[in-house]
N, C-alpha and C positions, 0 to 999 in steps of 0.2 A: 734646094740650097745651092747657092753659087759659090764661086771661089775668087779670092783676091790673090793673085800670084805676084810676088814682090822680090826684087833683087836678081842678081846674076845667076843664082842657083835655082830661081823659080820657086822658092818656098811658098806654100800656099796656105791660106786661111779660109775656112768654110764659114760662109755668112749667108743668111737668108737673102733671097733675090731682091726683095723690096728694100731692105736695108742697104744692100750692095749697090743698088741703083742710086740711092741717095748719096752714099759715100762717093760713088763715081762722079756725080755732078758736082759735089762740093770740092772734091780733090781736083777735078779738072779746072774749076774756077780758080783755085789757088795756083795751080801749075801753069795755067795760061798767063798769069801775071808774074810768073817766075818767082813765086814766093814759097820757099821751102817751109816745111812745118813738121811737127811731131804728130804721129798717129799712134794712139795706144789701143791695143786690142786685148780683150780678156783672153787668158790662156786656158788650156785644158788642165784643170787641177789634177786629174788622174795621171797626166804626163809630167806633173811636177812644176808647172808654171802657172802663176796666178794672173800674170799680165805680161805683155811684150810691147815695147815701144819701138816704132820704126821711124827713121828720118826719111821723109818723103821729099824728093827733089827731082827735077826733070832728067838728070843724068842716070838715074837708077830705073831699070826696067820695071814696068807696072802693067799688069794684065787683069782684066775683069772677065770672068767666065760665068754665064748665067745658065741655069737649068731650063728656064721657061722664057717664052716671048715676053716682051715688055707689055704691061697692061696698066691702065690707069695713070692719072697725072701724078707728078711728084708733089710732095707736101712742101710748099714754099717756106713755111715756118720752121720745119725740121731742117731744111737746107740752110736757112739763116743761122740756126743754132750751131750746126756743124761748122760752118765757115767762121762764125764768131769764136767758137772754141779753138779752131786752128790758129786764129789771130792772137790768142791768149798765151801767157807764159806756160800754161799746163798743156797746151796743144789739143788737138782733136781727139776725142774719145768716141768709140763706136757706141751709139745709143740707139734706142728704138724710138718709135713715135711716142708722144707724150702719154697716150692712153695705154701703153703696154709696159710690162715690167722690164728691167734691164736685160740685155741680151748676153748670153754666154757664148763665146766663140771657141772653136776648136782649131788649133793651128799647128 
């Protein structure tokens, strides 16, 4: 499990490495074009949060930490879905690959 650290306080969200690699690629694609967007992460229900939405923009610190070395190619279709969602009014939502059930995140 990797971590997405966001903001000046470095708050982090635990996300599996493969999902985090896809998020990183999609987020970098948006940020390279200087296109801010909303990112919604599922929260930890035991901690009292169902979901949390972050405003992602180049001025806010963002760090990706992985537990394992990168392996295997990225899923282009998954990346396209993430970027398309970021371009929508609802923003990007963390999702898993089409063959897997929705991912619950701890943050």
